[in-house]
N, C-alpha and C positions, 0 to 999 in steps of 0.2 A: 390498476387499483393498488395503492401503497398499503402494505400490511401494517396494522396497528397491533403492537404486542400487548398482551395482557400481563398481569402481575407474575404469573407462573412462567410465561415465556421470557419475560425480562430477567427473572431469576436465573433461568437457564442460559440466557445470553451473557449475563455477568460471569457465570462460571466458565463458559467456553472462551470468553474473551480473556479471562485471567490466564487460562492455559496457553492461549495464543501469545499473549504478552510475555509469559515466562519463557516460552520456546524462542521467541525473537530475542529476548535478552541473552539467552545462552549463545545464540549465533553472533550477536554483537560483540560479546566478550571473547569469543574464540576466533573471530576473523582477524588474521594476522599474517605478516609476511611468511611465505613458505607453505602456507596451508592451501591445498587445492579445494576447488569448490565442490567436488564430489564428496570428499570427506566431511566438509561442512554440512552438506545436505544430509548425509547419513547421520550426523550428529543431531540434526533436527528430527529425523525419523525416530531415533532412539528416545529422545527426550519426550516427544509427543506420545509415543507408545507407552513409555514409563508412566505417564499420567493417565493412561487408560483411554486416550483419544486416538484419532487418526488424522492423517493429513487430508485436507480437502483438495489439495492440489494434485496429489498422486492419482493418476488415471483419469483426471478431468478430461472430458471428451469434447472435442469440436470436430464435427464431421466424423471421419474415420480415424482421426489422430487422437492419441491419448498422451497426456503430459507424463513424462517418465520419472520426474523427480518428486521429492517430498516437500520442497520449498522452491521458491524462485530466487536465484542468486545471480545478480546482474552486475557486471564489472565495467566501470568506466563508460564506454560508448554504448553498452547494453542498457536499454531503457527499462524493460520489464521482461518477465518470463524466461530469464536465463536458466539454462539446464546445468546442473552440477556436472563437472567434468574433471577427470584426473589430469587432463592436459592444461586446465586453466588454474595456474598457481598465482595466488595473490602476491603482489609485489609492493614494496614501499612506494608511497605516492599514489596508489590506486584509491578509488572510491568504490564501495561495494554496496549495492542495494539489496536488502534482505527482505523478502516478502513471505510471511508465514500465515497460512490459512488452516484453521483447525476445525474438525467436526467432532462434536461430543454431545451425547444425549439429545440428538435430533436437531442441534443448532450449530451455527457456524460463527467463528470469530476470525477477524481479518485485520492484520496490521503489517506495516512495513517501515523500514528506516534505512537510511544510507549512512554508512560509517566511513570515516577517513582513516586510511592506513598510514600511520606515521604522519610526516609532514607532507602536505599536498601543495600544489601550486596555488598562489593567492586567488586566482580567478576561480579555481575549482572549489576552494574553501568557501568563497562567496556563494557559488552555485548551491552548495549543500545547505548553507545557513539560510539562504533566501527560500529554498524549497521547504525547509522545515517550518520557517515562520509563516509561509503561505498556508500551510496546513492549519496552523493555529488561527490565522486570520479567518479562514473559512469556518472553523469550528465556532469562533466567537459569535458569528451571526446565525448560528443554527439554533434558532429559538422559535417557539410557537408564534404563528402569525407571519413569520418571514416566509420567503419562497425559495425554492431550489435555485432559481436564477440569482438570488442574492449571494448565495455561497459561491456560485460560479463567478459572478462579477468581482467579488472582493479578492478572490484568488488571482484572477487575471490582472486586475488593476495593480495588485501588489507586485506580482512577478514582472510584468511588462514595465513598470516604473523603475525596475532595477535592470532593465535592458537585457532580460533573459526571455526565453521562448517557452510557450506552453505547448505540450503535446496534445493534439486534438483528436487523434484516432482512438485513444483509450481514456476512459472516464471512471469516476467513482460511481457508486451504486448503492441501492438498498441491500441489506443483508439480514439473514434470519434463518429460516428453515433450509434455505439454499444459499449458495455463495452469492448469486446475483438475483436480486429482487428489484422491483420498482422502488424508487425512481432512478433513472440514470442521472448522474451528477457531473456534467462537464466541468472542466477547470477554466472555462471561458463562458461568457454570456452576459445577459442584460439583467439589471435589477428589476424587481417586481414582475418577473416572469416565472413560469413553471408552477409546479404543484405547491400548495401552501403546506408548511410544516405544522405537524400536530403532535402533541405528546403521545409517546408510544412508538413513534417511528424510529427505526434504527438505520443509520447511514454509514457507509464506508466512504470517507472523504479521503481522496488521494491525489494530490498534485504530482504530476510528472513534468519536470522542467529541464530544458536543454540549455547548455552553454552557448551553442551555435544556433542554427536554424531549427524550426519546429518539425521539419520533415523526418519521418522514420521509415524504416524498411523491416520486413520480416525475413530472417535468414532461411536457408534451405531446410533447416530442421523443422520448419513450420511453426515454431514457437518463439524463438528468441527475437525480440524487437530491438533494433539498433538505430542510432541516429544516422540519418542519410549522409551527414558530413563527417561522421565518426568522431565528433567531439563529445565530451562527457555529458551525462545525464544523471539526474538525481530523482529520488522517489521517496515520499513519506506517506504514511497512512495510519488512521485510527478508525476504529468502530465507535460511533457516537450515538447515544440515546437522546432523543428529544424529550425533555421533561417540562413540566409547568414552570420550573425555576430556571430553565435554560439547558445547555448541553451537558451531558455527563459522558466523559470519555471512558468507555468500557475497557479499552485496551491500555489504559494508563497504568503502568505497573506500580503498585503501592508497596514500598519497601519498608 
């Protein structure tokens, strides 16, 4: 059953998504050569706490394992769920995927972006640009009467037409009172399949795209997902509200 948010729940979702977007913006501006990912993660923690919220990533539990960081910071071949580390120092030419999930007043806001550190290789720049555009291709079809499979299909079609690979093991999802709600939103699929979209649904749409093959592996830490061929990967995400008039991007930072 896909939750339909009422007016009060939507108000709370707008608030928490603004906080998540602000925290992500801080990380995007501070990601630079010489900065280690632990310090970047601690910056996220401080900013989220300053706004009276808390990280929804920190201590997130799967089985007996709890995620130790306050944000997910994934560099180059790391796809998602990278753990902040003093040993991982950002270098010129890297790409860094920043994923910030915030809990405030009973609701969750979720967003991610991949930043280029200085000048990157042309093929890596194309990877990042295509992944970001794929997100907006998916958002554009997120309208009442469309289906989840329409989002999945348009993302897959766009990415694969650019000769890049979709990660299949990890998908987008509904979001609201918890980080992961129904429906699951794969970044691949067929049109006219899956649940029908209705006003009041809130979706976290998040293409994860690889420069090489689609295969991924999980490292020994039990969390960090990397490309099997160790080629770069990019990740973008917005929390999106379905309205009568179309999609409203709740994590789009209004400056």
